[in-house]
KOLLOZA-108887 format. One record per residue (C-alpha): residue in one letter; residue number from 1; x negated, y negated, z negated. Coordinates in nm, 4 decimals. Layout:
N
<aa=a	i=NUM	xx=X	yy=Y	zz=Z>
...
END
This chain:
184
<aa=y	i=1	xx=-0.0528	yy=-0.1045	zz=2.1893>
<aa=f	i=2	xx=0.2810	yy=-0.0882	zz=2.4058>
<aa=k	i=3	xx=0.5986	yy=0.1466	zz=2.4139>
<aa=a	i=4	xx=0.8624	yy=0.2288	zz=2.6503>
<aa=r	i=5	xx=1.2279	yy=0.0984	zz=2.5660>
<aa=d	i=6	xx=1.3119	yy=0.4303	zz=2.4366>
<aa=g	i=7	xx=1.0278	yy=0.3666	zz=2.1395>
<aa=r	i=8	xx=0.7746	yy=0.6092	zz=2.2889>
<aa=h	i=9	xx=0.3990	yy=0.4983	zz=2.2959>
<aa=l	i=10	xx=0.2556	yy=0.4242	zz=2.6619>
<aa=g	i=11	xx=-0.0801	yy=0.3315	zz=2.5542>
<aa=a	i=12	xx=-0.2924	yy=0.1067	zz=2.3468>
<aa=n	i=13	xx=-0.6696	yy=0.0093	zz=2.3436>
<aa=k	i=14	xx=-0.9715	yy=0.1617	zz=2.1879>
<aa=a	i=15	xx=-0.9284	yy=-0.0380	zz=1.8573>
<aa=w	i=16	xx=-0.5941	yy=0.0801	zz=1.7748>
<aa=e	i=17	xx=-0.7267	yy=0.4746	zz=1.8284>
<aa=t	i=18	xx=-1.0433	yy=0.3936	zz=1.6279>
<aa=y	i=19	xx=-0.8229	yy=0.2292	zz=1.3358>
<aa=f	i=20	xx=-0.5676	yy=0.4905	zz=1.3269>
<aa=g	i=21	xx=-0.7941	yy=0.7930	zz=1.4118>
<aa=v	i=22	xx=-0.5851	yy=0.8958	zz=1.6963>
<aa=e	i=23	xx=-0.7134	yy=0.9907	zz=2.0531>
<aa=r	i=24	xx=-0.4890	yy=0.8463	zz=2.3365>
<aa=k	i=25	xx=-0.3926	yy=1.1612	zz=2.4710>
<aa=s	i=26	xx=-0.2581	yy=1.2929	zz=2.1442>
<aa=f	i=27	xx=-0.0117	yy=0.9886	zz=2.0857>
<aa=i	i=28	xx=0.0998	yy=0.9217	zz=2.4359>
<aa=g	i=29	xx=0.4903	yy=0.9706	zz=2.4391>
<aa=k	i=30	xx=0.5177	yy=0.9996	zz=2.0733>
<aa=t	i=31	xx=0.7539	yy=0.7868	zz=1.8533>
<aa=v	i=32	xx=0.6509	yy=0.6422	zz=1.5177>
<aa=q	i=33	xx=0.8477	yy=0.9055	zz=1.3633>
<aa=e	i=34	xx=0.6177	yy=1.1714	zz=1.5124>
<aa=l	i=35	xx=0.2847	yy=0.9627	zz=1.4630>
<aa=f	i=36	xx=0.3975	yy=0.8921	zz=1.1132>
<aa=s	i=37	xx=0.5322	yy=1.2075	zz=1.0042>
<aa=g	i=38	xx=0.3254	yy=1.2213	zz=0.6883>
<aa=a	i=39	xx=0.4487	yy=0.8571	zz=0.5993>
<aa=p	i=40	xx=0.8272	yy=0.8575	zz=0.6774>
<aa=e	i=41	xx=0.8747	yy=0.5293	zz=0.4837>
<aa=v	i=42	xx=0.6146	yy=0.3682	zz=0.7331>
<aa=a	i=43	xx=0.7782	yy=0.4960	zz=1.0449>
<aa=a	i=44	xx=1.1213	yy=0.3943	zz=0.8895>
<aa=k	i=45	xx=0.9789	yy=0.0433	zz=0.8628>
<aa=h	i=46	xx=0.8405	yy=0.0318	zz=1.2046>
<aa=h	i=47	xx=1.1518	yy=0.2101	zz=1.3593>
<aa=a	i=48	xx=1.3724	yy=-0.0883	zz=1.2218>
<aa=a	i=49	xx=1.1318	yy=-0.3665	zz=1.3489>
<aa=d	i=50	xx=1.1558	yy=-0.1905	zz=1.6835>
<aa=e	i=51	xx=1.5463	yy=-0.1598	zz=1.6618>
<aa=e	i=52	xx=1.5755	yy=-0.5202	zz=1.5870>
<aa=l	i=53	xx=1.4043	yy=-0.6051	zz=1.8876>
<aa=w	i=54	xx=1.5905	yy=-0.3965	zz=2.1099>
<aa=r	i=55	xx=1.9012	yy=-0.5868	zz=1.9576>
<aa=n	i=56	xx=1.7653	yy=-0.9316	zz=1.9731>
<aa=p	i=57	xx=1.4681	yy=-0.9598	zz=2.2337>
<aa=g	i=58	xx=1.1968	yy=-1.1739	zz=2.1236>
<aa=t	i=59	xx=0.9038	yy=-1.1585	zz=1.8830>
<aa=r	i=60	xx=0.8805	yy=-1.0190	zz=1.5174>
<aa=s	i=61	xx=0.5968	yy=-0.9748	zz=1.2605>
<aa=y	i=62	xx=0.5903	yy=-0.8107	zz=0.9474>
<aa=e	i=63	xx=0.3246	yy=-0.6757	zz=0.6842>
<aa=l	i=64	xx=0.2946	yy=-0.3111	zz=0.6106>
<aa=p	i=65	xx=0.1100	yy=-0.0766	zz=0.4118>
<aa=v	i=66	xx=-0.0224	yy=0.2048	zz=0.6377>
<aa=p	i=67	xx=-0.2203	yy=0.5001	zz=0.6103>
<aa=v	i=68	xx=-0.5136	yy=0.5630	zz=0.8466>
<aa=h	i=69	xx=-0.7795	yy=0.8077	zz=0.9716>
<aa=d	i=70	xx=-0.9726	yy=0.8795	zz=0.6613>
<aa=g	i=71	xx=-0.6327	yy=0.9092	zz=0.4361>
<aa=s	i=72	xx=-0.6745	yy=0.5355	zz=0.2738>
<aa=i	i=73	xx=-0.4128	yy=0.2935	zz=0.2741>
<aa=r	i=74	xx=-0.4615	yy=-0.0487	zz=0.4425>
<aa=y	i=75	xx=-0.2189	yy=-0.3416	zz=0.4752>
<aa=t	i=76	xx=-0.1668	yy=-0.4547	zz=0.8022>
<aa=l	i=77	xx=-0.0022	yy=-0.7605	zz=0.9605>
<aa=n	i=78	xx=0.2398	yy=-0.6284	zz=1.2485>
<aa=y	i=79	xx=0.3121	yy=-0.8627	zz=1.5466>
<aa=k	i=80	xx=0.5641	yy=-0.7339	zz=1.8250>
<aa=a	i=81	xx=0.7005	yy=-0.8496	zz=2.1199>
<aa=t	i=82	xx=0.9374	yy=-0.7565	zz=2.3885>
<aa=f	i=83	xx=0.8521	yy=-0.7510	zz=2.7728>
<aa=a	i=84	xx=1.0885	yy=-0.7453	zz=3.0825>
<aa=g	i=85	xx=1.0622	yy=-0.5037	zz=3.3797>
<aa=d	i=86	xx=1.0977	yy=-0.6134	zz=3.7402>
<aa=d	i=87	xx=1.4715	yy=-0.6264	zz=3.6988>
<aa=g	i=88	xx=1.4729	yy=-0.8969	zz=3.4142>
<aa=k	i=89	xx=1.5773	yy=-0.6276	zz=3.1384>
<aa=i	i=90	xx=1.3993	yy=-0.5244	zz=2.8380>
<aa=a	i=91	xx=1.1665	yy=-0.2524	zz=2.9435>
<aa=g	i=92	xx=0.9484	yy=-0.2105	zz=2.6113>
<aa=l	i=93	xx=0.7578	yy=-0.3691	zz=2.3583>
<aa=i	i=94	xx=0.3971	yy=-0.4546	zz=2.2927>
<aa=g	i=95	xx=0.2114	yy=-0.4963	zz=1.9710>
<aa=t	i=96	xx=-0.0871	yy=-0.5989	zz=1.7714>
<aa=v	i=97	xx=-0.1984	yy=-0.4664	zz=1.4143>
<aa=i	i=98	xx=-0.4428	yy=-0.6848	zz=1.2237>
<aa=d	i=99	xx=-0.5664	yy=-0.5363	zz=0.9026>
<aa=i	i=100	xx=-0.5237	yy=-0.7764	zz=0.5961>
<aa=t	i=101	xx=-0.6479	yy=-0.5658	zz=0.3400>
<aa=e	i=102	xx=-0.9228	yy=-0.7628	zz=0.2272>
<aa=r	i=103	xx=-0.6778	yy=-1.0567	zz=0.1785>
<aa=k	i=104	xx=-0.4084	yy=-0.8433	zz=-0.0126>
<aa=r	i=105	xx=-0.6942	yy=-0.7214	zz=-0.2281>
<aa=a	i=106	xx=-0.7891	yy=-1.0946	zz=-0.3040>
<aa=e	i=107	xx=-0.4222	yy=-1.1604	zz=-0.3761>
<aa=q	i=108	xx=-0.3853	yy=-0.8892	zz=-0.6060>
<aa=r	i=109	xx=-0.7059	yy=-0.9790	zz=-0.7982>
<aa=q	i=110	xx=-0.6178	yy=-1.3181	zz=-0.8242>
<aa=a	i=111	xx=-0.2485	yy=-1.2066	zz=-0.9846>
<aa=i	i=112	xx=-0.4015	yy=-0.9898	zz=-1.2228>
<aa=e	i=113	xx=-0.6711	yy=-1.2599	zz=-1.3488>
<aa=h	i=114	xx=-0.3825	yy=-1.5159	zz=-1.4000>
<aa=r	i=115	xx=-0.1308	yy=-1.2446	zz=-1.5698>
<aa=v	i=116	xx=-0.4657	yy=-1.1370	zz=-1.7879>
<aa=t	i=117	xx=-0.5533	yy=-1.4871	zz=-1.8576>
<aa=r	i=118	xx=-0.1781	yy=-1.5935	zz=-1.9655>
<aa=l	i=119	xx=-0.1650	yy=-1.2804	zz=-2.1851>
<aa=l	i=120	xx=-0.4822	yy=-1.3656	zz=-2.3839>
<aa=s	i=121	xx=-0.3891	yy=-1.7404	zz=-2.3990>
<aa=e	i=122	xx=-0.0722	yy=-1.6518	zz=-2.5626>
<aa=s	i=123	xx=-0.2264	yy=-1.3593	zz=-2.8007>
<aa=e	i=124	xx=-0.3536	yy=-1.3973	zz=-3.1300>
<aa=t	i=125	xx=-0.6334	yy=-1.1398	zz=-3.0621>
<aa=v	i=126	xx=-0.7659	yy=-0.9337	zz=-2.7847>
<aa=s	i=127	xx=-0.6313	yy=-0.6236	zz=-2.9456>
<aa=a	i=128	xx=-0.2807	yy=-0.8017	zz=-2.9577>
<aa=g	i=129	xx=-0.2830	yy=-0.8814	zz=-2.6125>
<aa=m	i=130	xx=-0.4117	yy=-0.5544	zz=-2.4768>
<aa=p	i=131	xx=-0.0895	yy=-0.3789	zz=-2.4509>
<aa=g	i=132	xx=0.0154	yy=-0.6327	zz=-2.1891>
<aa=i	i=133	xx=-0.3229	yy=-0.6286	zz=-2.0214>
<aa=l	i=134	xx=-0.2988	yy=-0.2827	zz=-1.9621>
<aa=a	i=135	xx=0.0773	yy=-0.2982	zz=-1.8362>
<aa=a	i=136	xx=-0.0812	yy=-0.5816	zz=-1.5784>
<aa=f	i=137	xx=-0.3244	yy=-0.3786	zz=-1.4204>
<aa=c	i=138	xx=-0.1265	yy=-0.0774	zz=-1.4146>
<aa=e	i=139	xx=0.1662	yy=-0.2391	zz=-1.2677>
<aa=s	i=140	xx=-0.0230	yy=-0.4345	zz=-1.0190>
<aa=l	i=141	xx=-0.2224	yy=-0.1433	zz=-0.9051>
<aa=g	i=142	xx=0.0616	yy=0.1024	zz=-0.8670>
<aa=w	i=143	xx=-0.1027	yy=0.3283	zz=-1.1569>
<aa=a	i=144	xx=0.1185	yy=0.5374	zz=-1.3358>
<aa=c	i=145	xx=-0.0921	yy=0.4892	zz=-1.6469>
<aa=g	i=146	xx=-0.3677	yy=0.3279	zz=-1.8236>
<aa=a	i=147	xx=-0.5616	yy=0.3534	zz=-2.1265>
<aa=r	i=148	xx=-0.8408	yy=0.1454	zz=-2.3367>
<aa=w	i=149	xx=-1.1233	yy=0.3506	zz=-2.5237>
<aa=s	i=150	xx=-1.3705	yy=0.2413	zz=-2.7760>
<aa=l	i=151	xx=-1.6738	yy=0.4175	zz=-2.9049>
<aa=d	i=152	xx=-1.6415	yy=0.5551	zz=-3.2418>
<aa=a	i=153	xx=-1.9658	yy=0.6071	zz=-3.3784>
<aa=k	i=154	xx=-1.8869	yy=0.7758	zz=-3.7125>
<aa=a	i=155	xx=-1.7006	yy=1.0495	zz=-3.4965>
<aa=g	i=156	xx=-1.9262	yy=1.0541	zz=-3.2501>
<aa=g	i=157	xx=-1.7230	yy=0.9981	zz=-2.9229>
<aa=f	i=158	xx=-1.4545	yy=0.8073	zz=-2.7834>
<aa=r	i=159	xx=-1.1153	yy=0.7145	zz=-2.9100>
<aa=c	i=160	xx=-0.8062	yy=0.6135	zz=-2.7231>
<aa=e	i=161	xx=-0.6920	yy=0.2707	zz=-2.8816>
<aa=e	i=162	xx=-0.4383	yy=0.1685	zz=-2.6600>
<aa=t	i=163	xx=-0.1824	yy=0.2945	zz=-2.3851>
<aa=w	i=164	xx=0.0383	yy=0.2195	zz=-2.1250>
<aa=s	i=165	xx=0.2378	yy=0.4382	zz=-1.8740>
<aa=v	i=166	xx=0.5619	yy=0.4237	zz=-1.6613>
<aa=d	i=167	xx=0.8836	yy=0.6166	zz=-1.8241>
<aa=d	i=168	xx=0.7825	yy=0.9759	zz=-1.7627>
<aa=p	i=169	xx=0.7662	yy=1.2173	zz=-2.0599>
<aa=d	i=170	xx=0.5078	yy=1.4172	zz=-1.9164>
<aa=i	i=171	xx=0.2642	yy=1.1116	zz=-1.8790>
<aa=a	i=172	xx=0.3775	yy=0.9702	zz=-2.2402>
<aa=a	i=173	xx=0.3014	yy=1.3511	zz=-2.3991>
<aa=f	i=174	xx=-0.0350	yy=1.3568	zz=-2.2209>
<aa=l	i=175	xx=-0.1438	yy=1.0087	zz=-2.3636>
<aa=a	i=176	xx=-0.0093	yy=1.0792	zz=-2.7067>
<aa=a	i=177	xx=-0.2352	yy=1.3915	zz=-2.7161>
<aa=s	i=178	xx=-0.5281	yy=1.1629	zz=-2.5936>
<aa=r	i=179	xx=-0.4642	yy=0.8947	zz=-2.9020>
<aa=e	i=180	xx=-0.5054	yy=1.2013	zz=-3.1286>
<aa=t	i=181	xx=-0.8325	yy=1.3239	zz=-3.0033>
<aa=v	i=182	xx=-1.2029	yy=1.2127	zz=-3.0119>
<aa=y	i=183	xx=-1.3689	yy=1.2842	zz=-2.6885>
<aa=q	i=184	xx=-1.7519	yy=1.3680	zz=-2.6952>
END
C-alpha cells in the first residue's frame, strides 16, 4: 500500500484488499483512523509509526495484532518507508504487511509448554500444579478465566475442581457458583 504525506491512502495491491476485506474504492483517501475505526488502538499504533516516519524519514518495522475481514485477529509485521517527490521532499510512504500469525501462535504454544513443564516439575502432584497451569493458559491466551472439570460418577455429572480468573468480582462469583454445582 502507499499513502500521501497527509496520511491518506492512495492505493494498495489486490493482496492487501483481500487480506483486509476492503475494496480499493472504499479505502482510497481514507486515513488509518477511518480504516480501523473499530480498532482505535490499531489506528493509533499505525498513526504513531507514520508520524515518526514524517519526523525522521527512512524505514520502520513493527509488529501489531490487527482485525481482518472475517473478524479474527491476525498478527502482522509491518514495514514502512518514506518516499520523496520530484522536489526531493517527503511525498508519502509505502508499506507492506506480512502475516506472522502462525509464527506468533507457535511462540505462544512453546511459551505455554515451557511454563507448564516448569510448574509440573516444581509441584508434588498434578493437582498441586493445576492452579498455576490454569493461570499459564489463561494469561498466555488472554482469557479472563479458566477451569478444570472432572467426571463425578457418583453424582452423575461433571464437577468444577479448580478455577483461575482475572480480578473481577462478577467472574469470581460465577466461578464460585460453578464449583458448587454438579453439571449433568
